[in-house]
C-alpha positions in Angstrom: 74.9 99.7 118.3 75.7 96.6 116.3 74.2 98.1 113.1 76.3 101.1 113.8 79.5 99.2 114.2 78.7 97.2 110.9 78.2 100.6 109.3 81.7 101.9 110.7 83.3 98.7 109.5 82.2 99.0 106.1 83.0 102.6 105.7 86.4 102.0 107.1 86.9 99.1 104.7 85.8 101.0 101.7 88.2 103.9 102.4 91.2 101.4 103.3 90.2 99.4 100.4 90.5 102.2 97.8 93.6 103.7 99.4 95.8 100.7 99.5 94.5 98.9 96.2 94.9 102.0 94.3 98.4 102.7 96.0 99.4 99.1 95.4 101.3 98.9 98.8 100.7 98.2 102.4 104.0 99.2 103.5 103.2 102.9 103.6 103.1 103.9 107.3 101.6 107.5 106.1 98.6 105.6 104.4 98.0 103.6 107.5 98.0 106.7 109.4 95.6 108.4 107.0 93.2 105.4 107.3 93.6 105.5 111.0 92.4 109.3 111.4 89.5 108.5 109.0 88.5 105.4 111.1 88.8 107.3 114.5 86.8 110.4 113.3 84.1 108.1 111.7 83.8 106.2 115.0 83.4 109.3 117.0 80.4 110.3 114.7 78.8 106.9 114.2 78.8 105.8 117.9 77.6 109.2 119.1 74.8 109.8 116.6 71.2 109.1 117.7 69.0 106.8 115.5 67.0 109.8 114.1 69.8 111.8 112.9 71.4 108.6 111.4 68.2 108.1 109.4 68.2 111.7 108.2 71.9 111.4 107.1 71.7 108.0 105.4 68.2 107.8 104.4 66.9 111.7 104.0 63.1 111.6 102.6 64.1 113.9 99.8 67.0 114.8 97.5 66.9 118.4 99.0 67.2 121.6 97.3 70.8 121.3 96.3 70.9 117.6 95.1 72.6 118.1 91.9 75.6 120.1 93.3 75.7 117.4 96.1 76.1 114.6 93.7 79.2 116.8 92.0 80.6 117.2 95.4 80.6 113.6 96.4 82.0 112.8 92.9 84.9 115.3 93.2 85.5 113.8 96.8 85.8 110.3 95.5 88.2 111.4 92.7 90.1 113.1 95.3 90.7 110.0 96.9 91.4 108.1 93.9 93.9 110.5 92.6 95.7 110.9 95.8 96.1 107.3 96.6 97.2 106.6 92.9 99.8 109.4 93.1 101.0 108.4 96.5 101.6 104.7 95.4 102.1 104.6 91.8 102.4 107.7 90.0 104.8 109.6 92.1 104.0 113.1 90.0 105.9 115.1 92.9 108.9 114.5 95.0 108.0 113.1 98.6 106.5 115.7 100.8 108.6 116.6 104.1 107.4 114.4 106.7 106.7 117.8 108.8 104.3 119.1 106.2 102.4 115.4 105.9 102.3 115.2 109.7 100.8 118.5 110.1 98.3 118.0 107.4 97.2 114.9 109.0 96.8 116.6 112.3 94.9 119.4 110.6 92.7 116.9 108.7 91.7 115.1 112.0 91.0 118.6 113.6 88.6 119.5 110.7 87.1 116.2 110.9 86.4 116.6 114.8 85.0 120.0 114.2 82.6 118.6 111.6 81.4 115.7 113.4 81.5 117.8 116.7 78.7 120.1 115.0 76.8 117.1 113.8 76.4 115.6 117.3 75.5 119.1 118.6 72.6 119.6 115.8 69.9 116.7 115.5 69.0 118.3 112.2 72.3 118.1 110.6 70.9 116.5 107.3 73.2 115.3 104.5 70.6 117.4 102.3 69.3 120.8 102.1 65.7 120.8 103.4 63.4 122.1 106.0 62.9 119.3 108.4 59.1 119.9 109.1 58.7 116.4 109.8 61.3 116.4 112.6 60.4 119.6 114.1 63.1 121.5 112.5 64.1 124.7 114.6 67.4 126.7 115.1 70.2 125.2 116.9 72.4 128.0 118.6 74.4 126.0 121.3 77.7 124.7 121.4 79.8 125.6 118.2 76.6 127.0 116.9 76.8 129.9 119.3 80.3 130.8 117.6 79.6 130.5 114.0 76.4 129.5 112.0 78.0 126.6 110.0 80.6 125.1 112.4 80.7 121.7 110.5 81.3 123.2 107.0 84.0 125.4 109.1 85.6 122.1 109.7 84.8 120.4 106.5 86.5 123.2 104.3 90.0 122.4 105.9 89.8 118.6 105.2 90.0 118.1 101.5 93.3 120.2 100.8 95.0 118.7 103.9 93.9 115.2 102.9 95.8 115.5 99.6 98.9 116.7 101.5 98.4 114.1 104.2 98.3 111.4 101.1 101.6 113.0 100.0 99.9 114.5 96.5 100.0 117.9 95.4 97.7 117.0 92.8 95.1 115.5 95.3 95.7 118.8 97.2 94.7 120.9 94.4 91.5 118.8 93.8 90.9 119.1 97.4 91.1 122.8 97.1 88.3 122.7 94.5 86.3 120.9 96.7 86.6 123.3 99.4 85.6 125.9 97.1 82.3 123.6 96.5 81.9 123.4 100.1 81.7 127.4 100.5 79.5 127.5 97.5 77.1 125.1 99.8 77.5 127.3 102.9 76.2 130.3 100.7 73.2 128.3 99.4 72.2 126.6 102.6 72.5 130.1 104.6 70.2 131.6 102.1 67.7 128.8 102.0 67.6 128.7 105.9 67.1 132.4 106.1 63.9 132.1 103.9 62.5 129.0 105.1 63.4 128.4 108.8 61.7 130.5 111.5 64.0 132.0 113.8 66.9 131.8 111.5 67.1 135.6 110.6 67.2 136.7 114.4 69.9 133.8 115.0 71.9 135.3 112.1 72.0 138.6 113.8 73.1 137.2 117.2 75.7 134.9 115.4 76.6 137.3 112.4 79.6 134.9 111.0 79.3 131.9 108.9 82.6 130.1 109.3 85.2 132.3 110.9 84.6 134.2 114.1 85.2 137.9 113.5 85.9 137.6 109.8 83.1 135.6 107.9 
């Protein structure tokens, strides 16, 4: 637990440091609220994660089948945060967003993160890379949110980047976030195809749970 708390404190400090240093202010209550949502969501994830899953997420044994695309996704996520913080505190490329819009975006971002981390807690094979985890007894998980859609974590994650940009108060960051969401959708298609080919029982699971992200739609 101590190691988890240290990891949470480090992750929160990095996000807070980037946001406040790049924005150049500690007086913006919206930025404090933004960091608070990230801190609460990461605490929910880290403190409820079992040790095997923690190793798989933070130190996977291979780069996975989609490693290069994942690097681009992480770089885009960092760019999104940098652009959003700079625009919120220094650039001011757009007029201030209405408080109702920023507040709604902040709530939506929190819901998206909660969906992502809820799926992580349900699925002990929720790796950060696309691989068949034969070393961990990889099997289909069809309980909890996985009984509703096949990729509930991505269903939450796809909401987060554009809403994060709006919560920061930056249309530019929201635009970058939309591109990230498109990259996440591509990842869904790639991972779903990979699991259909390599994971025993996934084809029958896909028949039982026909939709990837949105029940009754897709």
